[in-house]
C-alpha positions in Angstrom: 195.8 -20.4 -31.7 195.1 -16.7 -30.8 194.0 -16.0 -34.3 191.5 -18.9 -34.2 190.1 -17.6 -30.8 190.0 -14.1 -32.2 188.2 -15.3 -35.3 185.7 -17.3 -33.2 185.1 -14.2 -30.9 184.6 -11.9 -33.9 182.1 -14.4 -35.4 180.1 -14.7 -32.1 180.0 -10.9 -31.8 178.8 -10.6 -35.4 176.1 -13.2 -34.8 175.0 -11.4 -31.7 174.9 -8.1 -33.4 173.0 -9.6 -36.3 170.6 -11.1 -33.9 170.0 -7.7 -32.2 169.4 -6.1 -35.6 167.1 -8.9 -36.6 165.1 -8.5 -33.3 164.8 -4.8 -33.9 163.7 -5.1 -37.5 161.2 -7.8 -36.7 159.7 -5.9 -33.7 157.1 -4.3 -35.9 156.2 -7.5 -37.8 156.0 -9.5 -34.5 153.7 -6.8 -33.1 151.6 -7.0 -36.3 151.5 -10.8 -36.0 149.9 -10.4 -32.5 147.0 -8.6 -34.1 144.7 -11.1 -35.7 141.1 -12.3 -36.2 137.9 -10.7 -37.5 137.2 -6.9 -37.3 133.8 -5.4 -37.9 134.1 -1.9 -39.3 131.0 0.4 -39.7 131.5 3.6 -41.7 129.8 6.3 -43.7 132.8 6.8 -46.0 132.2 6.2 -49.7 132.7 2.5 -50.6 135.9 3.0 -52.6 137.5 5.2 -49.9 136.6 2.8 -47.1 138.1 -0.1 -49.1 141.4 1.7 -49.7 141.6 2.3 -45.9 140.9 -1.4 -45.2 143.4 -2.6 -47.8 146.2 -0.4 -46.4 145.4 -1.6 -42.8 145.3 -5.3 -43.8 148.6 -4.9 -45.7 150.1 -3.9 -42.4 148.1 -6.5 -40.4 147.6 -9.4 -42.7 146.1 -11.7 -40.1 143.1 -9.4 -39.6 140.0 -9.9 -41.7 137.9 -6.7 -41.9 134.2 -6.9 -42.6 132.8 -3.5 -43.6 129.3 -2.2 -43.3 128.8 1.1 -45.2 125.9 3.5 -45.4 125.0 7.1 -44.5 125.8 8.1 -41.0 122.1 8.2 -39.9 121.5 4.7 -41.2 124.7 3.3 -39.7 123.7 4.6 -36.3 120.2 3.3 -36.7 121.7 -0.1 -37.4 123.8 0.1 -34.2 120.8 1.1 -32.1 118.8 -1.8 -33.5 121.6 -4.2 -32.7 121.8 -2.6 -29.2 118.1 -3.3 -28.7 118.7 -6.9 -29.8 121.5 -7.2 -27.3 124.3 -7.8 -29.8 126.2 -4.9 -31.3 128.2 -6.2 -34.2 130.5 -3.3 -34.8 134.0 -3.2 -33.4 135.1 0.2 -34.9 132.9 3.1 -36.0 134.0 5.9 -38.4 131.2 8.2 -39.3 130.6 11.9 -40.1 130.5 14.0 -37.0 131.1 14.4 -33.3 127.5 15.0 -32.5 126.8 11.4 -33.5 129.5 10.1 -31.2 128.2 12.3 -28.3 124.9 10.4 -28.7 126.7 7.0 -28.5 128.9 8.3 -25.6 125.7 9.3 -23.7 124.4 5.7 -24.2 127.6 4.3 -22.8 128.4 2.4 -26.1 132.0 3.6 -26.6 135.3 2.3 -25.2 137.8 4.8 -23.8 141.0 4.6 -25.9 143.7 7.3 -26.0 145.9 6.4 -28.8 149.6 7.4 -28.7 149.0 9.1 -32.1 146.8 11.7 -30.4 149.8 13.8 -29.6 149.9 14.9 -33.2 146.1 15.6 -33.5 144.7 19.1 -32.4 143.3 18.6 -28.9 140.1 20.5 -29.7 139.2 17.9 -32.3 139.5 15.0 -29.9 137.0 13.9 -27.2 138.7 14.8 -23.8 137.4 11.5 -22.3 139.1 9.5 -25.0 135.9 8.0 -26.5 136.5 9.3 -30.1 138.9 11.4 -32.2 138.6 13.3 -35.4 140.3 11.7 -38.4 140.1 14.5 -41.1 138.7 17.9 -41.8 135.7 18.1 -44.0 133.9 21.4 -44.8 130.5 21.7 -46.3 130.7 24.3 -49.1 129.1 25.3 -52.4 129.5 23.5 -55.7 128.6 25.1 -58.9 128.4 23.7 -62.5 130.8 25.7 -64.6 128.8 25.2 -67.8 125.6 26.6 -66.2 127.2 29.3 -64.1 129.3 32.1 -65.7 130.0 34.1 -62.6 130.9 32.2 -59.5 129.1 33.3 -56.3 130.9 33.9 -53.0 127.9 33.6 -50.6 125.4 31.0 -49.4 122.7 33.6 -50.5 123.0 32.2 -54.0 120.9 29.2 -52.9 118.0 31.5 -52.0 118.3 33.9 -54.9 115.4 34.2 -57.4 117.9 33.5 -60.3 118.7 30.0 -58.9 115.1 29.0 -58.3 114.7 25.2 -58.9 118.5 25.0 -59.6 119.8 23.9 -56.2 120.2 20.7 -54.3 121.3 19.5 -50.8 121.7 16.2 -48.9 119.1 15.1 -46.4 119.8 15.3 -42.7 117.8 12.0 -42.4 120.6 10.2 -44.3 123.7 12.3 -44.1 125.4 13.0 -40.8 127.2 16.0 -42.3 123.8 17.4 -43.4 122.3 16.8 -39.9 125.3 18.6 -38.4 125.0 21.5 -40.9 121.4 21.9 -40.1 122.2 22.4 -36.4 125.0 24.8 -37.2 123.1 27.0 -39.7 120.0 27.3 -37.7 122.0 28.5 -34.7 123.9 31.1 -36.7 122.3 34.6 -36.4 123.0 35.2 -40.1 120.9 32.2 -41.2 118.6 30.6 -38.7 115.4 28.6 -39.6 114.4 31.5 -42.0 117.2 30.5 -44.3 115.8 26.9 -44.6 112.3 28.3 -45.2 113.8 30.4 -48.0 115.5 27.4 -49.5 112.2 25.6 -49.6 110.5 28.6 -51.2 113.3 28.6 -53.8 112.5 25.0 -54.7 115.6 23.5 -53.2 115.8 19.7 -53.9 116.7 17.4 -51.0 118.4 14.2 -52.0 119.8 11.2 -50.2 123.4 12.1 -49.7 126.4 14.2 -50.7 127.3 11.9 -53.6 123.9 12.4 -55.2 124.3 16.2 -54.8 127.6 16.2 -56.7 126.2 13.9 -59.4 123.3 16.3 -60.0 125.5 19.4 -60.3 128.3 17.7 -62.3 125.7 16.4 -64.7 124.1 19.8 -65.2 120.8 18.8 -63.7 121.3 21.4 -61.1 123.5 24.5 -61.1 124.4 24.7 -57.4 124.7 22.3 -54.4 125.5 22.3 -50.7 128.1 19.5 -50.4 131.2 18.3 -48.6 134.3 19.9 -50.1 136.5 16.9 -50.8 134.2 15.2 -53.3 134.1 18.4 -55.3 137.9 18.8 -55.4 138.2 15.2 -56.5 135.6 15.5 -59.2 137.2 18.7 -60.6 140.6 17.1 -60.7 139.0 14.2 -62.7 137.6 16.7 -65.2 134.1 17.3 -64.1 132.7 20.8 -64.9 132.4 21.8 -61.2 133.8 24.6 -59.0 134.3 24.5 -55.2 133.5 27.7 -53.4 134.0 28.4 -49.7 131.3 31.1 -49.0 132.4 34.3 -47.2 130.0 33.8 -44.3 131.9 30.6 -43.3 131.5 26.8 -43.6 130.4 24.1 -41.1 133.2 21.6 -40.5 133.0 17.9 -39.5 136.0 15.7 -38.5 134.6 12.2 -39.3 135.6 10.8 -35.9 136.6 7.2 -35.2 135.8 5.3 -32.0 135.7 1.8 -30.6 132.5 0.2 -29.5 132.5 -0.7 -25.8 131.8 -4.4 -26.3 134.1 -4.8 -29.3 134.9 -8.5 -29.8 138.4 -7.8 -31.2 139.6 -4.9 -29.0 143.3 -5.4 -29.9 142.6 -5.1 -33.7 140.2 -2.2 -33.1 142.9 -0.3 -31.3 145.4 -1.1 -34.0 142.9 0.2 -36.6 142.4 3.5 -34.7 146.2 3.9 -34.4 146.7 3.3 -38.1 144.0 5.8 -39.2 145.6 8.5 -36.9 149.2 7.7 -37.8 151.3 9.6 -40.3 150.9 6.7 -42.7 147.1 6.7 -42.3 146.9 10.4 -42.6 149.0 10.5 -45.8 146.7 7.8 -47.2 143.7 10.1 -46.3 145.4 13.0 -48.2 146.2 10.7 -51.1 142.5 9.7 -51.3 141.6 13.3 -51.3 140.7 14.4 -47.8 142.2 17.2 -45.7 144.2 15.4 -43.0 143.7 16.2 -39.3 147.2 15.3 -38.3 149.8 18.1 -37.9 152.4 18.2 -40.6 150.5 16.3 -43.3 149.5 18.6 -46.2 146.0 19.0 -47.6 145.4 17.9 -51.2 145.4 20.5 -54.0 142.1 22.5 -54.2 141.1 22.1 -50.5 141.6 24.6 -47.7 143.2 23.6 -44.4 141.2 24.3 -41.2 143.5 27.3 -40.6 142.4 28.8 -43.9 138.7 28.2 -43.3 136.2 30.6 -41.7 134.6 27.9 -39.6 130.9 28.1 -38.5 130.3 26.1 -35.4 127.9 25.7 -32.5 128.0 24.1 -29.1 128.4 20.3 -29.5 126.3 19.5 -26.5 123.4 21.7 -27.7 123.6 20.2 -31.2 123.4 16.7 -29.7 120.5 17.5 -27.5 118.6 19.2 -30.3 119.4 16.9 -33.3 116.1 15.0 -33.4 114.0 18.2 -32.9 116.0 19.9 -35.6 115.2 17.0 -38.0 111.5 17.2 -37.1 111.5 20.9 -37.9 113.3 20.3 -41.2 110.7 17.7 -42.0 107.9 20.2 -41.3 109.5 22.7 -43.7 110.5 20.3 -46.5 107.9 17.5 -46.0 110.6 14.8 -46.0 
């Protein structure tokens, strides 16, 4: 009789323990199950990269359907402003090039405060102190050179204004690329460069094209010898066999962090917060590195061929000043280049 009671007791304990283990193991899935519905994601990431991010997120949150709008940062923001004017902003989550863009949206009271638990592993100087946005990666603008056209690699931005490279250079437009708009503000406020540098670029027949992808394509194809471009796409192209070389000029490089934020009137706030958490999480940052970006999270290594932010000589400027002057900067650029 005692053996039967002992057996029953052991069985009940085993069931209870199994139940506890099951509850613990299912906690994540139950949490994921609570996140559902449609999520509208606006981004300036390349289509393929944005899709990889969305696929990884929906694998973790299968009840969320993500609709993505993708274009250059300036066009993405123009779309948001048009939707604001119409009284119906469609975006839930925004991930575009630079913090200056987010400062503009913050000033217009279009962002939702959200301080993700993942921020403890992100450098505090790359996060908005008010919790309106956070950097997601480190992206420098550097030089790209075609190795078939160039025998001796330069180490300075001066190569773009040198007589020997006249008509052989290309850069993205600040009217399309958020990175280019940010770079314009930084370069023109740096005493080594200023507006005279951009006047020299024009005099040296610098070509201005729509975005960074077009810059890389022109240099990789041999149409141009040098380009001003974000670093990660050069490292990726070189790894895939393109005849290109990535150069971090000695004077320094502008750096953007491709921030992420939630729109104030997001229709699916729960899914939007889960998306931000995922992008900043170790899993999300490892995915960023796998795609070819330099992660922003501590402890996640940069892909081969890219410098970490600690290795870079970073050129920067006051964010508030860059925000206030962005439209005037673009007008001055238009005056010089006739865009």
